[in-house]
C-alpha positions as CSV (number, residue, x, y, z in Angstrom):
1,M,23.6,-54.6,12.4
2,A,22.1,-53.2,9.6
3,P,23.8,-50.4,7.6
4,I,22.8,-46.7,8.2
5,P,20.9,-45.6,5.0
6,T,22.3,-43.0,2.8
7,P,19.9,-40.1,2.6
8,S,18.6,-39.0,-1.1
9,A,19.9,-35.7,-2.2
10,E,18.1,-32.6,-1.8
11,P,16.8,-30.6,-5.0
12,D,19.2,-28.0,-5.9
13,D,16.6,-25.5,-5.1
14,S,16.5,-22.3,-3.0
15,P,13.7,-21.7,-0.3
16,D,13.6,-18.3,-1.0
17,A,12.0,-18.9,-4.7
18,Y,8.9,-19.7,-3.0
19,V,8.4,-16.7,-0.7
20,G,5.5,-14.5,-1.9
21,L,3.9,-17.2,-3.9
22,P,0.3,-18.7,-3.4
23,A,0.6,-21.8,-1.0
24,D,-1.1,-24.4,-3.2
25,R,1.0,-23.2,-6.2
26,A,4.2,-23.2,-4.2
27,E,3.6,-26.9,-3.0
28,R,3.0,-28.0,-6.5
29,L,6.2,-26.5,-7.6
30,A,8.2,-27.7,-4.7
31,R,7.0,-31.3,-5.4
32,E,7.6,-31.2,-9.0
33,R,11.3,-29.9,-8.3
34,G,12.1,-32.8,-6.4
35,W,11.3,-32.2,-2.7
36,A,10.2,-35.2,-1.0
37,T,8.3,-33.5,1.7
38,V,6.5,-30.3,1.5
39,R,5.1,-29.0,5.0
40,A,2.8,-26.1,5.2
41,L,2.6,-24.2,8.8
42,Q,0.5,-21.5,10.3
43,P,2.6,-18.5,11.7
44,G,3.6,-19.6,15.0
45,T,3.1,-23.2,15.0
46,I,4.9,-25.1,17.4
47,I,7.4,-27.8,15.6
48,T,10.1,-29.8,16.4
49,M,13.7,-28.8,15.1
50,E,14.8,-32.3,13.8
51,Y,16.4,-31.6,10.1
52,R,14.8,-34.1,7.6
53,V,16.8,-34.2,4.2
54,G,14.4,-33.4,1.6
55,R,11.7,-31.5,3.5
56,L,10.8,-28.0,2.7
57,N,8.7,-25.8,5.0
58,F,6.4,-23.3,4.3
59,E,5.0,-20.6,6.7
60,V,1.8,-19.7,5.5
61,K,0.0,-16.5,6.1
62,D,-3.2,-15.5,4.4
63,G,-2.7,-18.1,1.8
64,T,0.7,-16.9,0.9
65,V,4.3,-18.2,1.8
66,A,5.9,-15.9,4.0
67,R,9.1,-17.8,4.9
68,S,10.6,-20.9,3.5
69,W,13.3,-23.3,4.6
70,K,14.9,-26.7,4.5
71,G,14.4,-29.4,7.0
């Protein structure tokens, strides 16, 4: 059996820092800070609840990040 891979560490970064920023600026900043995946979602978008290390989610309303969370 193959060994289970060790996930990479998440950036030492607070998701709250992105709330209120324009979505494109927030995405660029998140990638610069080391987030492997950045996902922008419209309010009410149906998503699965699996947790992914290194992923940052944005709920974007009218082009601005209204909410941000890890996973």
